N, CA, C and O of each residue as an XYZ file, in Angstrom:
604
protein
N     -19.877     20.010    -14.900
C     -18.543     19.962    -14.330
C     -17.923     18.618    -14.691
O     -18.193     17.605    -14.046
N     -17.097     18.621    -15.717
C     -16.489     17.395    -16.188
C     -15.103     17.149    -15.634
O     -14.348     16.363    -16.206
N     -14.746     17.793    -14.545
C     -13.405     17.590    -13.996
C     -13.342     16.310    -13.191
O     -14.285     15.942    -12.491
N     -12.200     15.637    -13.308
C     -12.000     14.439    -12.507
C     -11.642     14.850    -11.085
O     -10.969     15.856    -10.863
N     -12.095     14.070    -10.150
C     -11.906     14.390     -8.741
C     -10.539     13.968     -8.207
O     -10.020     14.599     -7.287
N      -9.953     12.923     -8.762
C      -8.700     12.372     -8.233
C      -7.563     13.394     -8.145
O      -6.910     13.464     -7.104
N      -7.293     14.197     -9.195
C      -6.205     15.172     -9.068
C      -6.452     16.204     -7.967
O      -5.524     16.597     -7.260
N      -7.693     16.636     -7.828
C      -8.027     17.617     -6.786
C      -7.792     17.018     -5.404
O      -7.227     17.669     -4.525
N      -8.227     15.780     -5.217
C      -8.013     15.113     -3.929
C      -6.526     14.892     -3.657
O      -6.071     15.047     -2.524
N      -5.772     14.530     -4.693
C      -4.326     14.328     -4.529
C      -3.643     15.623     -4.109
O      -2.761     15.610     -3.250
N      -4.041     16.730     -4.705
C      -3.453     18.026     -4.358
C      -3.767     18.380     -2.905
O      -2.880     18.812     -2.169
N      -5.011     18.202     -2.493
C      -5.401     18.489     -1.101
C      -4.650     17.592     -0.121
O      -4.150     18.060      0.902
N      -4.576     16.311     -0.437
C      -3.884     15.347      0.419
C      -2.403     15.703      0.531
O      -1.838     15.702      1.624
N      -1.786     16.004     -0.601
C      -0.352     16.312     -0.605
C      -0.043     17.617      0.125
O       1.022     17.748      0.730
N      -0.955     18.577      0.075
C      -0.698     19.837      0.778
C      -0.587     19.606      2.281
O       0.152     20.313      2.967
N      -1.310     18.633      2.788
C      -1.219     18.285      4.209
C       0.053     17.481      4.494
O       0.723     17.706      5.502
N       0.375     16.558      3.615
C       1.547     15.691      3.775
C       2.846     16.501      3.773
O       3.770     16.203      4.530
N       2.910     17.528      2.918
C       4.162     18.256      2.720
C       4.461     19.305      3.796
O       5.582     19.810      3.857
N       3.495     19.641      4.635
C       3.692     20.696      5.641
C       4.944     20.508      6.498
O       5.706     21.462      6.648
N       5.196     19.320      7.069
C       6.391     19.171      7.908
C       7.704     19.351      7.141
O       8.696     19.811      7.707
N       7.709     18.994      5.874
C       8.923     19.174      5.067
C       9.118     20.650      4.745
O      10.237     21.159      4.814
N       8.048     21.332      4.398
C       8.148     22.759      4.093
C       8.599     23.570      5.301
O       9.284     24.582      5.151
N       8.220     23.134      6.493
C       8.632     23.853      7.704
C      10.145     23.751      7.932
O      10.707     24.538      8.693
N      10.802     22.793      7.283
C      12.258     22.634      7.381
C      13.001     23.557      6.414
O      14.231     23.608      6.423
N      12.259     24.282      5.587
C      12.805     25.241      4.623
C      13.873     24.635      3.708
O      15.031     25.050      3.754
N      13.494     23.655      2.875
C      14.467     23.121      1.919
C      14.880     24.203      0.918
O      14.173     25.197      0.755
N      16.008     24.017      0.256
C      16.475     25.001     -0.721
C      15.465     25.174     -1.852
O      15.257     26.280     -2.350
N      14.842     24.064     -2.250
C      13.829     24.120     -3.298
C      12.805     23.016     -3.042
O      13.154     21.896     -2.668
N      11.550     23.352     -3.251
C      10.485     22.358     -3.149
C       9.496     22.624     -4.271
O       8.917     23.707     -4.351
N       9.305     21.645     -5.132
C       8.330     21.742     -6.220
C       7.433     20.523     -6.156
O       7.867     19.432     -5.786
N       6.189     20.720     -6.517
C       5.274     19.585     -6.564
C       4.300     19.786     -7.711
O       3.785     20.885     -7.920
N       4.054     18.719     -8.448
C       2.998     18.692     -9.451
C       2.108     17.515     -9.091
O       2.500     16.361     -9.266
N       0.939     17.791     -8.600
C      -0.029     16.825     -8.087
C       0.622     15.986     -6.992
O       0.599     16.393     -5.831
N       1.203     14.826     -7.319
C       1.828     14.016     -6.267
C       3.308     13.733     -6.535
O       3.907     12.897     -5.860
N       3.894     14.414     -7.504
C       5.327     14.282     -7.777
C       6.060     15.458     -7.148
O       5.812     16.614     -7.492
N       6.962     15.152     -6.227
C       7.695     16.186     -5.497
C       9.150     16.222     -5.936
O       9.735     15.199     -6.291
N       9.715     17.403     -5.904
C      11.148     17.582     -6.126
C      11.661     18.430     -4.972
O      11.218     19.562     -4.774
N      12.592     17.877     -4.217
C      13.124     18.565     -3.043
C      14.632     18.683     -3.186
O      15.310     17.708     -3.509
N      15.153     19.873     -2.947
C      16.599     20.097     -2.940
C      16.976     20.595     -1.556
O      16.410     21.566     -1.054
N      17.937     19.919     -0.950
C      18.449     20.318      0.365
C      19.956     20.504      0.260
O      20.570     20.132     -0.739
N      20.538     21.079      1.294
C      21.978     21.356      1.244
C      22.836     20.136      1.553
O      24.008     20.102      1.179
N      22.279     19.133      2.228
C      23.059     17.933      2.547
C      22.243     16.673      2.270
O      21.013     16.707      2.221
N      22.946     15.575      2.093
C      22.282     14.289      1.867
C      21.496     13.858      3.101
O      20.407     13.296      2.983
N      22.049     14.123      4.285
C      21.345     13.724      5.514
C      20.035     14.497      5.668
O      19.041     13.953      6.148
N      20.038     15.755      5.263
C      18.810     16.554      5.293
C      17.778     15.984      4.303
O      16.583     15.937      4.593
N      18.264     15.556      3.140
C      17.384     14.941      2.142
C      16.795     13.640      2.680
O      15.602     13.380      2.522
N      17.631     12.832      3.313
C      17.161     11.573      3.899
C      16.101     11.827      4.966
O      15.117     11.093      5.063
N      16.309     12.870      5.761
C      15.346     13.224      6.810
C      14.009     13.649      6.193
O      12.952     13.237      6.670
N      14.047     14.466      5.141
C      12.814     14.883      4.461
C      12.072     13.674      3.900
O      10.848     13.588      3.998
N      12.812     12.748      3.316
C      12.222     11.530      2.760
C      11.548     10.708      3.854
O      10.443     10.199      3.664
N      12.212     10.580      4.990
C      11.648      9.845      6.126
C      10.385     10.531      6.636
O       9.378      9.873      6.898
N      10.440     11.844      6.775
C       9.281     12.612      7.256
C       8.086     12.420      6.317
O       6.969     12.181      6.777
N       8.316     12.523      5.016
C       7.221     12.345      4.057
C       6.584     10.966      4.198
O       5.360     10.832      4.166
N       7.416      9.951      4.354
C       6.889      8.586      4.443
C       6.213      8.288      5.775
O       5.509      7.285      5.890
N       6.408      9.132      6.778
C       5.760      8.935      8.074
C       4.400      9.625      8.168
O       3.698      9.461      9.166
N       4.022     10.388      7.156
C       2.816     11.203      7.243
C       1.515     10.423      7.071
O       0.479     10.829      7.596
N       1.559      9.325      6.353
C       0.327      8.568      6.120
C       0.656      7.116      5.812
O       1.643      6.808      5.144
N      -0.186      6.244      6.310
C      -0.005      4.818      6.025
C      -0.485      4.473      4.619
O      -0.223      3.377      4.124
N      -1.188      5.409      3.972
C      -1.789      5.140      2.673
C      -0.919      5.545      1.492
O      -1.283      5.291      0.343
N       0.200      6.158      1.751
C       1.067      6.600      0.663
C       2.512      6.274      1.005
O       2.953      6.431      2.143
N       3.226      5.822      0.006
C       4.638      5.489      0.182
C       5.435      6.213     -0.895
O       5.220      5.996     -2.087
N       6.340      7.059     -0.479
C       7.153      7.817     -1.413
C       8.345      6.994     -1.872
O       8.914      6.210     -1.113
N       8.701      7.187     -3.112
C       9.932      6.614     -3.652
C      10.778      7.783     -4.119
O      10.284      8.903     -4.249
N      12.043      7.524     -4.370
C      12.849      8.613     -4.893
C      13.741      8.133     -6.014
O      14.193      6.989     -6.054
N      13.970      9.053     -6.911
C      14.823      8.784     -8.058
C      16.269      9.024     -7.659
O      16.570      9.889     -6.837
N      17.135      8.259     -8.245
C      18.571      8.452     -8.041
C      19.130      9.130     -9.288
O      18.728      8.802    -10.405
N      20.049     10.069     -9.108
C      20.651     10.718    -10.278
C      21.431      9.718    -11.134
O      22.037      8.779    -10.618
N      21.403      9.933    -12.436
C      22.180      9.138    -13.384
C      23.091     10.104    -14.133
O      22.616     10.996    -14.836
N      24.384      9.925    -13.983
C      25.375     10.846    -14.565
C      25.139     12.281    -14.096
O      25.376     13.230    -14.843
N      24.677     12.432    -12.865
C      24.457     13.759    -12.300
C      23.093     14.354    -12.605
O      22.745     15.396    -12.050
N      22.311     13.721    -13.472
C      20.996     14.228    -13.864
C      19.905     13.492    -13.106
O      19.908     12.264    -13.026
N      18.972     14.255    -12.551
C      17.864     13.700    -11.782
C      16.557     13.896    -12.553
O      16.193     15.036    -12.843
N      15.839     12.818    -12.894
C      14.577     12.988    -13.616
C      13.470     13.530    -12.711
O      13.312     13.095    -11.570
N      12.709     14.487    -13.242
C      11.527     15.014    -12.558
C      10.506     15.400    -13.629
O      10.746     16.294    -14.440
N       9.384     14.721    -13.617
C       8.330     14.892    -14.618
C       8.921     14.681    -16.015
O       9.480     13.618    -16.283
N       8.811     15.663    -16.907
C       9.361     15.492    -18.251
C      10.699     16.212    -18.410
O      11.095     16.572    -19.518
N      11.387     16.415    -17.290
C      12.683     17.087    -17.322
C      13.731     16.269    -16.580
O      13.417     15.332    -15.846
N      14.983     16.653    -16.794
C      16.087     16.169    -15.980
C      16.761     17.402    -15.405
O      16.942     18.405    -16.095
N      17.134     17.318    -14.127
C      17.732     18.440    -13.418
C      19.149     18.092    -12.988
O      19.439     16.957    -12.610
N      20.030     19.097    -13.053
C      21.383     18.933    -12.534
C      21.783     20.242    -11.863
O      21.623     21.324    -12.430
N      22.301     20.124    -10.654
C      22.806     21.284     -9.935
C      24.322     21.235    -10.014
O      24.948     20.330     -9.463
N      24.918     22.210    -10.701
C      26.370     22.244    -10.872
C      26.877     23.658    -10.617
O      26.427     24.612    -11.252
N      27.809     23.785     -9.693
C      28.397     25.084     -9.344
C      27.337     26.123     -9.002
O      27.458     27.290     -9.376
N      26.300     25.695     -8.294
C      25.256     26.613     -7.860
C      24.247     26.978     -8.935
O      23.379     27.819     -8.699
N      24.340     26.369    -10.108
C      23.421     26.666    -11.205
C      22.567     25.442    -11.502
O      23.074     24.325    -11.597
N      21.274     25.664    -11.645
C      20.349     24.585    -11.975
C      20.251     24.459    -13.491
O      19.861     25.405    -14.175
N      20.606     23.293    -14.009
C      20.507     23.000    -15.438
C      19.304     22.086    -15.646
O      19.067     21.160    -14.870
N      18.555     22.363    -16.700
C      17.340     21.598    -16.983
C      17.330     21.218    -18.460
O      17.661     22.028    -19.326
N      16.941     19.963    -18.734
C      16.749     19.538    -20.121
C      15.536     18.620    -20.201
O      15.076     18.078    -19.196
N      15.034     18.462    -21.415
C      13.864     17.626    -21.673
C      14.214     16.181    -21.413
O      15.338     15.750    -21.672
N      13.253     15.427    -20.902
C      13.501     14.039    -20.532
C      12.369     13.156    -21.014
O      11.194     13.491    -20.872
N      12.737     12.033    -21.581
C      11.788     10.994    -21.965
C      12.240      9.714    -21.287
O      13.402      9.326    -21.408
N      11.346      9.060    -20.582
C      11.699      7.815    -19.901
C      12.127      6.759    -20.918
O      11.682      6.754    -22.065
N      13.002      5.871    -20.463
C      13.447      4.764    -21.315
C      12.259      3.949    -21.809
O      12.272      3.436    -22.928
N      11.237      3.832    -20.973
C      10.063      3.032    -21.334
C       9.137      3.751    -22.310
O       8.201      3.146    -22.832
N       9.388      5.035    -22.561
C       8.535      5.792    -23.472
C       8.692      5.264    -24.896
O       9.811      5.082    -25.377
N       7.586      5.024    -25.555
C       7.608      4.504    -26.925
C       7.823      5.624    -27.944
O       8.144      5.355    -29.101
N       7.648      6.875    -27.519
C       7.823      8.038    -28.397
C       6.965      7.940    -29.657
O       7.389      8.330    -30.745
N       5.765      7.420    -29.493
C       4.850      7.297    -30.621
C       3.914      8.498    -30.622
O       3.206      8.761    -29.650
N       3.930      9.212    -31.733
C       3.008     10.329    -31.942
C       2.296     10.075    -33.269
O       2.537      9.054    -33.913
N       1.445     10.968    -33.672
C       0.722     10.836    -34.932
C       1.723     10.712    -36.081
O       2.517     11.624    -36.310
N       1.690      9.593    -36.801
C       2.644      9.349    -37.889
C       2.382     10.311    -39.040
O       1.242     10.698    -39.301
N       3.447     10.685    -39.715
C       3.357     11.646    -40.813
C       2.473     11.150    -41.956
O       1.886     11.964    -42.668
N       2.365      9.838    -42.147
C       1.568      9.289    -43.252
C       0.093      9.124    -42.902
O      -0.711      8.813    -43.781
N      -0.277      9.324    -41.650
C      -1.674      9.152    -41.270
C      -2.548     10.206    -41.942
O      -2.097     11.313    -42.233
N      -3.792      9.845    -42.179
C      -4.734     10.720    -42.882
C      -5.354     11.728    -41.921
O      -6.529     11.635    -41.567
N      -4.550     12.678    -41.514
C      -5.014     13.773    -40.668
C      -4.676     15.082    -41.368
O      -3.777     15.119    -42.208
N      -5.377     16.143    -41.037
C      -5.077     17.427    -41.671
C      -3.620     17.843    -41.435
O      -3.049     17.607    -40.370
N      -3.053     18.457    -42.443
C      -1.672     18.936    -42.355
C      -1.508     19.905    -41.193
O      -0.457     19.937    -40.552
N      -2.539     20.692    -40.919
C      -2.446     21.649    -39.810
C      -2.255     20.934    -38.475
O      -1.536     21.421    -37.603
N      -2.898     19.782    -38.318
C      -2.757     19.000    -37.082
C      -1.328     18.484    -36.963
O      -0.717     18.570    -35.898
N      -0.801     17.950    -38.056
C       0.566     17.421    -38.048
C       1.581     18.524    -37.758
O       2.522     18.327    -36.990
N       1.381     19.681    -38.376
C       2.290     20.815    -38.121
C       2.247     21.222    -36.649
O       3.278     21.516    -36.045
N       1.051     21.235    -36.086
C       0.906     21.616    -34.675
C       1.624     20.621    -33.769
O       2.248     21.022    -32.787
N       1.544     19.343    -34.084
C       2.232     18.327    -33.285
C       3.733     18.543    -33.344
O       4.406     18.552    -32.312
N       4.262     18.716    -34.556
C       5.706     18.943    -34.719
C       6.126     20.199    -33.964
O       7.113     20.190    -33.228
N       5.373     21.275    -34.151
C       5.691     22.544    -33.491
C       5.696     22.385    -31.971
O       6.583     22.909    -31.297
N       4.716     21.666    -31.430
C       4.624     21.521    -29.975
C       5.703     20.620    -29.395
O       6.163     20.857    -28.278
N       6.118     19.591    -30.130
C       7.222     18.750    -29.648
C       8.493     19.589    -29.544
O       9.192     19.538    -28.532
N       8.792     20.362    -30.591
C      10.002     21.187    -30.569
C       9.883     22.335    -29.569
O      10.867     22.713    -28.933
N       8.684     22.884    -29.434
C       8.467     23.957    -28.456
C       8.728     23.445    -27.041
O       9.382     24.120    -26.246
N       8.219     22.257    -26.727
C       8.461     21.660    -25.410
C       9.944     21.443    -25.187
O      10.477     21.791    -24.134
N      10.617     20.864    -26.184
C      12.054     20.597    -26.064
C      12.831     21.874    -25.781
O      13.762     21.866    -24.975
N      12.463     22.960    -26.427
C      13.170     24.231    -26.242
C      12.812     24.912    -24.928
O      13.689     25.433    -24.239
N      11.532     24.911    -24.579
C      11.087     25.686    -23.422
C      11.486     25.089    -22.083
O      11.628     25.826    -21.107
N      11.669     23.781    -22.007
C      12.051     23.199    -20.720
C      13.564     23.183    -20.526
O      14.041     22.838    -19.445
N      14.318     23.548    -21.548
C      15.780     23.496    -21.483
C      16.343     24.823    -20.998
O      15.889     25.892    -21.406
N      17.343     24.737    -20.118
C      17.846     25.946    -19.472
C      19.016     26.609    -20.189
O      19.227     27.808    -20.006
N      19.771     25.895    -20.981
C      20.947     26.479    -21.622
C      21.154     25.917    -23.011
O      20.398     25.059    -23.465
N      22.189     26.408    -23.687
C      22.444     26.018    -25.074
C      22.713     24.520    -25.222
O      22.156     23.882    -26.115
N      23.547     23.959    -24.369
C      23.861     22.527    -24.501
C      22.643     21.668    -24.166
O      22.422     20.628    -24.785
N      21.854     22.108    -23.184
C      20.639     21.376    -22.835
C      19.625     21.444    -23.978
O      18.952     20.459    -24.281
N      19.525     22.627    -24.612
C      18.612     22.771    -25.744
C      19.020     21.852    -26.896
O      18.170     21.237    -27.539
N      20.315     21.766    -27.146
C      20.783     20.893    -28.231
C      20.446     19.439    -27.965
O      20.011     18.725    -28.868
N      20.643     18.997    -26.734
C      20.307     17.620    -26.368
C      18.806     17.385    -26.504
O      18.383     16.342    -27.004
N      18.005     18.343    -26.065
C      16.549     18.225    -26.158
C      16.091     18.210    -27.613
O      15.183     17.460    -27.972
N      16.714     19.032    -28.447
C      16.366     19.054    -29.866
C      16.763     17.748    -30.556
O      16.082     17.302    -31.479
N      17.856     17.141    -30.116
C      18.268     15.845    -30.659
C      17.184     14.800    -30.382
O      16.828     14.010    -31.257
N      16.668     14.810    -29.153
C      15.596     13.876    -28.783
C      14.349     14.147    -29.629
O      13.719     13.215    -30.129
N      13.998     15.421    -29.785
C      12.821     15.789    -30.584
C      12.983     15.316    -32.029
O      12.039     14.796    -32.623
N      14.175     15.498    -32.591
C      14.429     15.047    -33.964
C      14.302     13.539    -34.092
O      13.764     13.045    -35.083
N      14.789     12.802    -33.105
C      14.667     11.341    -33.121
C      13.195     10.918    -33.092
O      12.786     10.009    -33.814
N      12.416     11.583    -32.256
C      10.984     11.268    -32.171
C      10.301     11.557    -33.505
O       9.514     10.747    -33.995
N      10.606     12.708    -34.084
C       9.984     13.085    -35.357
C      10.364     12.120    -36.472
O       9.495     11.663    -37.215
N      11.644     11.805    -36.600
C      12.057     10.902    -37.684
C      11.509      9.496    -37.462
O      11.196      8.798    -38.427
N      11.391      9.073    -36.216
C      10.822      7.764    -35.913
C       9.341      7.658    -36.229
O       8.783      6.562    -36.280
N       8.708      8.808    -36.440
C       7.285      8.838    -36.761
C       7.028      9.364    -38.177
O       5.933      9.826    -38.497
N       8.072      9.279    -39.021
C       7.906      9.579    -40.439
C       8.056     11.022    -40.859
O       7.812     11.344    -42.022
N       8.447     11.899    -39.961
C       8.620     13.308    -40.306
C      10.060     13.530    -40.749
O      10.991     13.021    -40.125
N      10.243     14.292    -41.827
C      11.602     14.579    -42.296
C      12.070     15.894    -41.693
O      11.264     16.755    -41.337
N      13.384     16.034    -41.584
C      13.912     17.262    -40.957
C      14.175     18.348    -41.960
O      14.618     19.435    -41.592
């Protein structure tokens, strides 16, 4: 059994922490290990959920992201709620170096093709609409060209 214990413990711990927030029935609640995304109908409701989460344990302190130009980062995506529709696009943090296997490195061509295919697949699959896909593909192209791949 080569699994690391930390993610399993984080999931168990978070399932207990999130119970009081889930009982409030937010519009949307997503969690990946210890990263939560909560959507509520009002800012005061969001503030209350944030306070509740931070009161659950002295060993964990939640932080929250602020939207930038209406887009809220969550994991490798950015989310925007506009006119009742959730828009999603691929997101790379500013601190991300965007370094992948360089095209000139001595690796099998099949490996390089798989990397290129998976970067573009991720960009397309996490995007919710045509404009989001275009923005995500622009980012993917920048990453590829920055690592020696031609378009």
